[in-house]
C-alpha positions in Angstrom: -0.7 -0.2 8.8 -4.3 -0.7 9.8 -3.4 0.4 13.3 -4.1 3.9 12.0 -7.7 4.8 13.1 -8.4 6.4 9.7 -12.1 6.9 8.7 -13.5 5.2 5.7 -12.8 7.0 2.4 -15.5 9.0 0.7 -16.8 8.6 -2.8 -16.3 11.7 -5.0 -18.9 13.8 -6.8 -20.4 12.8 -10.1 -17.9 13.0 -13.0 -18.2 12.9 -16.8 -15.1 10.9 -17.6 -16.3 7.7 -19.3 -12.9 6.0 -18.6 -13.6 5.9 -14.8 -15.5 3.3 -12.9 -15.1 5.1 -9.6 -13.4 8.0 -7.9 -12.6 7.9 -4.2 -11.5 10.8 -2.0 -9.1 9.5 0.5 -10.1 10.5 4.0 -7.3 12.0 6.3 -6.7 11.4 9.9 -4.3 13.6 11.9 -2.4 11.5 14.4 -0.6 14.3 16.3 1.2 15.9 13.4 1.3 12.7 11.3 -1.4 12.5 8.7 -2.6 9.3 7.0 -5.1 9.0 4.2 -6.9 5.8 3.5 -8.2 5.1 -0.1 -9.0 1.3 0.2 -11.1 -0.5 1.2 -14.4 1.4 0.6 -18.0 0.4 0.8 -18.3 0.3 -3.0 -14.9 -1.0 -3.8 -13.1 -3.6 -1.6 -10.3 -4.6 -4.0 -8.4 -3.4 -7.1 -6.8 -6.6 -8.4 -5.4 -8.2 -5.3 -4.9 -4.8 -3.5 -7.3 -4.7 -0.5 -5.8 -1.8 1.5 -4.1 1.5 0.4 -2.7 4.0 3.0 -0.9 7.2 2.2 1.5 8.1 5.0 2.5 11.8 5.4 4.3 13.6 4.2 5.1 14.8 7.7 8.0 16.0 9.9 8.2 14.2 13.3 9.6 16.3 16.1 13.0 15.6 17.7 12.6 12.9 20.3 9.5 11.5 18.7 8.9 9.0 15.9 6.6 6.4 14.5 6.0 3.6 17.0 3.7 0.8 15.7 3.7 -1.8 18.4 3.7 -5.5 17.5 0.5 -6.7 15.8 -0.5 -9.7 13.7 -1.6 -10.4 10.1 -2.9 -13.4 8.2 -3.8 -14.0 4.5 -2.0 -11.1 3.0 1.3 -9.5 2.0 2.1 -6.0 3.3 4.1 -3.8 0.9 5.9 -0.8 2.4 7.3 1.8 -0.1 8.8 5.1 1.1 9.4 8.4 -0.6 11.2 9.9 2.4 12.3 8.8 5.9 13.2 5.4 7.4 11.3 2.7 9.3 12.7 -0.2 11.2 10.8 -3.4 10.6 11.0 -6.3 13.0 8.9 -9.5 12.8 8.3 -12.8 14.4 10.6 -14.6 11.9 13.5 -12.7 13.5 13.8 -10.2 10.7 15.2 -6.7 11.5 15.4 -4.4 8.5 15.5 -0.6 8.1 13.7 0.4 4.9 14.9 3.5 3.1 13.3 5.6 0.3 12.7 3.6 -2.9 13.2 0.2 -1.3 10.4 -2.3 -1.1 9.6 -4.3 2.1 7.4 -7.3 1.2 6.1 -9.1 4.3 3.9 -12.2 3.5 1.8 -13.2 6.5 0.3 -16.4 5.1 -0.9 -18.4 8.0 0.3 -15.8 10.5 3.0 -13.3 11.3 3.6 -10.5 13.9 5.6 -7.3 13.2 6.4 -3.9 14.5 7.3 -0.7 12.7 9.2 2.1 14.4 11.4 5.1 13.6 15.0 4.0 14.1 16.3 5.1 17.5 19.5 6.4 16.0 17.8 9.2 14.1 15.2 10.3 16.7 17.4 13.0 18.2 16.7 15.3 15.3 13.4 16.0 13.4 12.7 13.2 10.9 10.6 13.2 7.8 8.2 10.4 6.8 6.4 10.0 3.5 5.3 6.8 1.7 2.7 4.1 1.1 1.6 0.9 2.7 -0.6 -1.4 0.8 -1.9 -4.9 1.5 -2.2 -7.5 -1.2 -4.6 -10.3 -0.5 -3.2 -13.7 -1.2 -4.9 -16.1 -3.7 -6.8 -19.1 -2.3 -4.0 -21.6 -2.6 -1.5 -19.2 -0.8 -3.6 -17.9 2.1 -2.1 -20.5 4.6 1.5 -20.5 3.1 4.5 -20.1 5.4 5.2 -16.5 6.4 8.1 -14.7 4.8 9.9 -11.4 4.3 12.0 -9.9 1.6 13.6 -6.5 1.1 14.4 -5.2 -2.4 16.7 -2.3 -2.8 15.6 0.6 -5.0 18.6 0.0 -7.2 17.2 -3.4 -8.2 13.9 -1.9 -9.4 13.7 -1.3 -13.2 13.3 2.3 -14.3 12.8 3.9 -17.7 11.9 7.3 -19.2 9.5 7.9 -22.0 8.4 11.3 -23.3 8.7 13.1 -20.0 7.5 10.2 -17.9 9.8 8.7 -15.3 8.6 5.2 -14.5 9.7 2.7 -11.8 8.2 -0.7 -11.7 7.7 -1.7 -8.1 5.9 -5.0 -8.6 4.8 -7.0 -11.6 5.7 -5.9 -15.2 4.9 -2.8 -17.2 5.8 -2.0 -20.8 8.3 -4.8 -21.0 10.1 -4.0 -17.6 9.7 -6.5 -14.8 10.3 -6.0 -11.1 12.2 -8.7 -9.1 9.8 -8.4 -6.2 8.0 -11.6 -5.5 4.3 -11.8 -6.5 1.9 -14.6 -5.8 -0.8 -13.4 -8.2 -1.0 -11.2 -11.3 0.0 -7.8 -9.7 0.8 -4.3 -11.0 2.4 -1.6 -8.9 4.2 1.3 -10.7 5.6 4.6 -9.6 5.0 7.3 -12.2 6.3 10.9 -12.3 5.3 13.2 -15.1 7.1 16.3 -16.1 5.0 19.4 -17.0 3.1 18.7 -20.2 4.0 15.0 -20.3 1.6 12.1 -20.6 1.7 8.3 -20.2 -0.4 5.6 -21.8 -1.7 2.9 -19.5 -2.5 -0.2 -21.6 -5.5 -2.4 -20.9 -3.3 -5.5 -20.1 -4.2 -5.6 -16.5 -7.8 -6.8 -15.7 -8.2 -4.1 -13.0 -6.3 -0.8 -12.7 -6.4 2.3 -10.6 -4.1 5.3 -9.9 -3.6 7.2 -6.7 -2.6 10.8 -7.2 0.2 11.8 -4.9 1.3 15.3 -6.1 0.0 17.7 -8.8 -3.1 17.5 -10.9 -3.7 14.8 -13.5 -6.0 14.8 -16.5 -7.8 11.8 -17.9 -9.7 12.7 -21.1 -11.0 16.2 -20.3 -11.4 15.7 -16.5 -8.8 17.1 -14.1 -8.1 15.4 -10.7 -6.2 16.8 -7.7 -4.0 14.9 -5.2 -5.4 12.3 -2.9 -7.9 10.9 -5.4 -8.1 7.2 -6.2 -9.3 6.7 -9.8 -10.5 3.3 -10.7 -10.5 2.7 -14.4 -13.0 0.7 -16.4 -11.6 -2.6 -17.7 -10.6 -3.1 -21.3 -9.9 0.6 -22.1 -6.5 2.1 -22.8 -6.0 5.1 -20.6 -3.9 8.2 -21.1 -3.0 10.3 -18.1 -1.4 13.7 -18.6 -0.3 16.6 -16.3 0.0 20.2 -17.4 2.2 21.2 -14.5 3.7 17.8 -13.7 2.4 15.1 -11.3 3.3 12.0 -9.3 1.0 9.0 -9.0 1.0 5.3 -8.3 -0.6 2.9 -10.8 -1.7 -0.4 -9.3 -4.0 -3.4 -9.8 -3.8 -6.7 -11.5 -6.1 -9.7 -12.0 -9.1 -10.2 -9.9 -8.7 -12.8 -7.2 -11.9 -14.5 -8.4 -13.2 -15.1 -4.9 -14.5 -13.0 -2.0 -12.2 -11.6 0.7 -13.2 -10.5 4.2 -11.1 -8.0 6.1 -11.2 -7.4 9.9 -8.6 -5.3 11.6 -5.2 -6.8 10.4 -6.7 -10.0 9.1 -7.7 -10.9 5.5 -9.2 -14.2 4.5 -11.7 -15.9 2.1 -13.2 -17.4 5.3 -15.0 -15.6 8.1 -14.3 -18.6 10.3 -10.5 -18.2 9.7 -10.7 -14.6 10.8 -12.5 -15.6 14.0 -9.8 -18.2 14.6 -7.0 -15.5 14.2 -8.8 -13.2 16.6 -8.9 -15.9 19.2 -5.3 -16.8 18.7 -4.1 -13.2 19.1 -6.3 -12.7 22.1 -5.0 -15.8 23.9 -1.3 -15.2 23.0 -0.8 -18.0 20.5 1.0 -15.9 17.8 4.8 -15.8 17.9 6.6 -12.9 19.6 8.8 -10.3 17.8 12.5 -10.7 18.9 13.9 -7.4 20.0 10.4 -5.9 20.5 8.7 -8.3 23.0 7.5 -5.8 25.7 4.6 -4.2 23.9 1.7 -5.2 21.6 -1.5 -3.9 20.2 -4.4 -5.6 21.9 -7.3 -7.0 19.9 -9.9 -4.2 19.2 -13.2 -4.5 21.1 -15.4 -4.4 18.1 
């Protein structure tokens, strides 16, 4: 959802936790009662594994008669991952897909060589106040998949593996964790896990993944002797086992995976290993060469003048 004009995240103050490589304070943007916090990318950290974009949506209550209205816009070179905790969003795309995502489901839209989509609050629920809370992340595609055919898949929350261990409730959204594997398609070594800790509980994060980070959603978490509040992105040093605990309980997302091994450029909604490919995509959107979104053809987001 790069349509949100969120400011770049800020780096946190100095910290003593040797397990951390970087702490980022997600900057918030109020869009008329709907707040979005962006944690990636930053000037000092562009990717964590293949994740190149991390937005926290809400939580918010949208007034009756209002809703989320993200007009059709294009993407290349990435997969968008939409994961809600509350509310509903209707997704439409240029493949002809129409899907309402519900809490706990995963919408994976792979842009590849190019796709256009829109995201809106369903019309049938707008007559009453509606809640919205969730995450949208972008996963950069590996070199050999950047120009693949676009695709879309929805995975119901009932299909995602869950387990409980010593007060930790864990749902594996993408990739595998502690022997549990998600059915969601991945094109690169990817880790994406929803973790809820009961008061006094802790969880061990093994060093299996090359790059790992957590985003704190609710509560305070402790790593070694350092305590971190919500809306902090904690990037861990590679190779170390990490233990995250919470005295009063907490909710966070663990994400990362293997490094892509090559540079990625990001401009607006476009991600690519080639600056020239991004320039091509800009020209294609400006001149109307992307496909339309069936059922949402009347509006679009114009190319930014920057």
